[in-house]
C-alpha positions in Angstrom: -32.2 13.2 58.1 -33.1 10.6 60.7 -32.7 11.5 64.3 -32.3 8.8 67.0 -33.8 9.9 70.3 -33.2 7.9 73.5 -34.3 8.0 77.1 -33.2 5.7 79.9 -35.0 4.2 82.8 -35.1 5.3 86.4 -31.7 5.5 88.3 -29.8 5.2 85.1 -28.5 8.0 82.8 -28.0 8.8 79.1 -24.8 6.6 78.8 -26.9 3.5 79.7 -28.6 3.8 76.3 -25.3 3.8 74.3 -25.3 0.0 73.6 -28.8 0.0 72.0 -28.2 3.3 70.2 -25.0 2.0 68.7 -26.8 -1.2 67.6 -29.6 0.8 65.9 -27.1 3.2 64.2 -25.3 0.1 62.9 -28.3 -1.0 60.9 -30.1 2.3 60.1 -29.0 5.6 58.5 -29.0 7.7 61.6 -27.7 11.2 61.0 -28.0 12.6 64.5 -28.6 11.3 68.0 -30.2 13.0 70.9 -29.6 11.3 74.3 -32.0 12.7 76.9 -32.1 12.3 80.7 -34.8 12.3 83.3 -34.7 15.1 85.9 -32.3 14.2 88.8 -30.5 11.7 86.7 -27.0 12.0 85.1 -26.3 15.7 84.7 -29.9 16.9 85.2 -30.7 19.0 88.2 -33.6 18.1 90.5 -36.0 20.1 92.6 -36.8 17.9 95.6 -40.2 19.7 96.2 -41.5 18.9 92.7 -44.1 16.3 92.2 -44.1 14.8 88.8 -46.3 12.7 86.6 -45.5 10.9 83.3 -47.0 13.8 81.5 -44.8 16.2 83.4 -41.7 14.2 82.4 -43.0 14.2 78.8 -43.1 18.0 78.8 -39.6 18.0 80.3 -38.5 15.8 77.3 -39.9 18.3 74.9 -38.0 21.1 76.5 -34.8 19.1 76.2 -35.5 18.6 72.5 -36.0 22.3 72.0 -32.7 22.9 73.7 -31.0 20.4 71.4 -32.8 21.9 68.5 -34.4 18.6 67.4 -38.0 19.0 68.4 -39.1 19.8 64.9 -37.4 16.6 63.7 -39.7 14.3 65.7 -41.5 13.4 62.5 -38.2 12.0 61.2 -37.0 10.4 64.4 -36.8 6.9 65.9 -37.6 6.9 69.6 -35.8 4.3 71.7 -36.8 4.2 75.4 -36.3 1.8 78.2 -38.7 1.3 81.2 -39.8 4.7 82.5 -38.0 6.3 79.5 -40.2 4.3 77.1 -43.4 5.6 78.8 -42.1 9.2 78.8 -41.1 9.2 75.1 -44.5 7.8 74.1 -46.2 10.4 76.1 -44.1 13.2 74.7 -44.9 12.2 71.1 -48.6 12.0 72.0 -48.6 15.5 73.7 -47.7 17.2 70.4 -49.3 14.8 68.1 -46.0 13.8 66.5 -45.6 10.8 64.3 -42.0 9.5 64.4 -40.8 6.9 62.0 -40.9 4.3 64.8 -40.8 3.8 68.5 -38.7 0.9 70.1 -40.0 0.6 73.6 -38.2 -1.7 76.0 -40.3 -3.0 79.0 -42.5 0.1 79.4 -44.5 -0.4 82.7 -48.1 -0.8 81.6 -49.4 -0.4 85.1 -48.1 0.1 88.7 -49.5 -3.3 89.7 -48.1 -6.7 90.6 -45.5 -6.8 87.8 -43.8 -3.8 89.3 -43.5 -5.3 92.8 -39.7 -5.6 92.7 -39.3 -2.0 91.5 -41.6 -0.7 94.1 -39.8 -2.5 96.9 -36.5 -1.2 95.7 -37.7 2.4 95.6 -39.1 2.1 99.1 -35.8 0.7 100.4 -33.7 3.5 98.8 -35.5 6.3 100.7 -34.0 9.2 98.7 -35.5 12.3 97.1 -35.4 10.6 93.7 -36.8 7.3 94.8 -39.7 9.2 96.5 -40.3 11.2 93.3 -40.5 8.0 91.3 -42.9 6.5 93.7 -45.1 9.6 93.1 -44.8 9.1 89.4 -46.1 5.6 89.7 -48.8 6.4 92.3 -47.4 4.3 95.1 -47.1 7.1 97.6 -50.8 7.5 97.6 -51.6 3.8 96.9 -53.3 4.6 93.6 -53.9 2.1 90.8 -52.4 3.5 87.6 -52.7 2.2 84.1 -50.2 3.4 81.5 -51.3 1.2 78.7 -53.3 4.0 77.2 -50.1 5.3 75.7 -50.0 2.3 73.4 -53.7 1.6 72.6 -53.9 3.8 69.5 -50.4 4.4 68.2 -50.1 6.8 65.3 -46.7 5.5 64.3 -45.0 2.1 64.1 -44.5 1.0 67.8 -42.6 -2.0 69.0 -43.1 -3.0 72.7 -40.3 -5.4 73.8 -40.7 -7.4 77.0 -39.1 -10.3 78.8 -40.9 -13.4 79.9 -38.8 -14.0 83.0 -41.1 -13.0 85.9 -39.0 -14.0 88.8 -35.5 -12.7 89.6 -32.4 -14.9 89.8 -28.6 -14.5 89.4 -28.9 -14.4 85.6 -31.8 -12.0 85.6 -31.5 -9.7 88.7 -34.6 -7.6 87.6 -37.5 -9.6 86.3 -40.0 -8.4 83.7 -42.4 -5.7 85.0 -45.0 -6.6 82.4 -47.7 -9.2 83.0 -49.0 -11.2 80.1 -52.6 -10.1 80.8 -51.5 -6.5 80.4 -50.1 -7.2 76.9 -53.3 -9.2 76.0 -55.5 -6.3 77.1 -54.0 -3.9 74.6 -56.2 -3.8 71.5 -54.7 -5.1 68.3 -53.5 -2.3 66.0 -51.8 -2.2 62.6 -49.1 0.1 64.1 -48.3 -2.1 67.1 -46.0 -5.0 67.4 -45.3 -6.6 70.7 -42.4 -9.1 71.1 -41.5 -11.3 74.1 -38.3 -13.1 74.7 -37.7 -16.1 76.9 -35.0 -16.0 79.6 -35.0 -12.2 79.7 -36.2 -9.8 82.3 -36.4 -6.0 82.5 -33.2 -5.2 80.6 -34.3 -7.3 77.6 -33.9 -4.3 75.2 -30.2 -3.9 76.1 -29.4 -7.6 76.6 -30.5 -8.5 73.1 -29.9 -5.1 71.4 -28.4 -6.5 68.2 -31.5 -8.6 67.7 -33.9 -5.8 68.3 -32.0 -3.3 66.1 -32.0 -5.8 63.2 -35.7 -6.5 63.8 -36.4 -2.7 63.8 -34.7 -2.4 60.4 -36.6 -5.3 58.9 -40.0 -4.0 60.2 -39.3 -0.5 58.9 -38.4 -1.9 55.5 -41.6 -3.9 55.3 -43.9 -1.6 57.2 -46.1 -0.4 54.4 -46.5 -3.8 52.8 -49.2 -5.1 55.1 -50.6 -5.0 58.6 -48.5 -6.2 61.5 -49.7 -8.5 64.1 -48.3 -9.1 67.5 -46.2 -12.2 68.1 -44.1 -14.0 70.7 -40.6 -14.8 69.7 -39.2 -18.1 71.2 -35.7 -16.8 71.4 -33.3 -17.2 74.3 
């Protein structure tokens, strides 16, 4: 039984992951789906006095999985996360040493640096409890430099990092990519890691090209044990 577990990005909710989850379920034999939500998003309550880290959010994910009675099925799961949700799912699997079948991670912020400038400015302008909480998660309230790439440096399971190559915003791409090329280049090569970049796409590259990524995930899973995978840039627009 293969379980599809999804987690959205900041200021979205579980329903925002439906397009990519439907695409994955079209190509893979998914028997059950678990659509999770970050605290304070969608139907989830929020304690405004709580200060959270990525690891705190990961523990929250594990509690949600227990509630949905799917935590024990992580070994037979496919993780699909977007943005902050991608970081949190990767951290959750690492916390309990789980080895899912695969992780499809769309634009996980690898640091809180220059690539995240548009996100940081947006959070500062919103001035809400949730935006303040997310600033804490990324270390901006205390002006810390934070590196999240450690979540992908030694993956224990097949991990695909998907990112866009559009690094300025425009009408067609309102939110540019949050990942800088040097951040991708700094991640050590690993047989379980495949990174894919797409021209003309920004932060929502996972959703915008969902059929493409779902089919790629199927192909990679089918061939996974036939040899080592190396990272590549896909010239697709």
